[in-house]
N, C-alpha and C positions, 0 to 999 in steps of 0.2 A: 419732278414736274413733267419732264419730257415724256411723251407717250400717254399721259393721263388725259381723260376726257374732262369736259367742263364740269359735269356732275361730280366726278371723282374729286376734282380740285375744290369745288364748292363744299363738298362733304368734309374734306380734310381740313379746311380752313374756316369753319363756321364761326369761330370766335374772333375773327378779324373782319374789318370792313372790306367789302368786295364790291367791285363795280363791273358789270357785264356790259360789253359794247358790241354793237353790230355796225359794221361799216358797209354801206350799200351805195354803189354808184354804177349805173348802167349794168353791165354783166358781172360786176365784181360784188361779191358778198363775203365779207370776212368777219370772223368772230374773235373777240379777245376778252380776257378777264384780267382785272387789276386787283391786287391784294395789297393792303397797306399794313405794314408792321411798324407801329408807332414807337414801341420801345427800342427797336433796332434801328430806327431812322432810315428805313429802306422801303421801297415799293417794288413789287414783283408784277410783271405783266407777262401773260402767256398768249401766244398766237397759235391758231389751230389750223391744221390741214383740212382737206375736204372730207376726211373720214371723221373729223371731230376730235382728233387727238392733238395734244400740244406738240408742236414741232420746233418752237423757239420760245425761250424764256429770256426776259430782259430784266436785269436788276438795276434799279435807279436809286443809288444811295443819296441821302441828303448831304453827306459830307464826303468830299473827295479823298479825305484821309483813309476812309474805309477801303476805297479802291487801292490806294497805295499799299496798305497793309496786306490786302488780298493778293495783289500782284506780286508782292515780295514773297509770300507763301508759295504761290504758283511757280515762281521762278526757281525756288529751291527744291520743289517736289515734282514738277511736271515738265515734259518736253515742250519746246516752243518751235513751231515751224516758221522760219523767217520768210520762206517762199510764199506761204499762205497767210501769214500774219495771224496765227492762232495758236493757242495752247491746245495740246492734245491730252484730254482727260480720259479716264477709263472707258466711259461709254458715250462720250460726247466731245464736242469742241467748244472752245470759249474764245470769243473775239472781244477786244476792248474797242468800243466805238465812241468816237468823239461826236458830241451833239452840238447843235446850234440852237440857241434860244430855247433851252429846256430848263427844267428846275435844277439840273446838275449838268456839268459840262461833259461828263463821261458816263457811259453805262456798260454793263457787262452783258454779252449776248451768248447764251448757251444754245447749241443746236447740234443736230446729228447729220 
């Protein structure tokens, strides 16, 4: 997902519900796209940089058990930086973020 444009993501996930969002406030104009994966019980949201490419992906699982299983896998297969509180994946980083008043208590943030 990282580095893909909105149109590339829309084209890739045409069989899934997609929500496009524009956030506009004063001098701020941000775009994001949300894709719902009902069978997997997870929602993916992508934020975009000024060039229109995804620079952050957020995974919001419906069930925190999915995160526990995923973190267990990451712990066994990837390095974790305690100084920066992130996993170091091959071409990106992953942070686990605690949320307040969201559909799930935790989300996974992928970024470069």
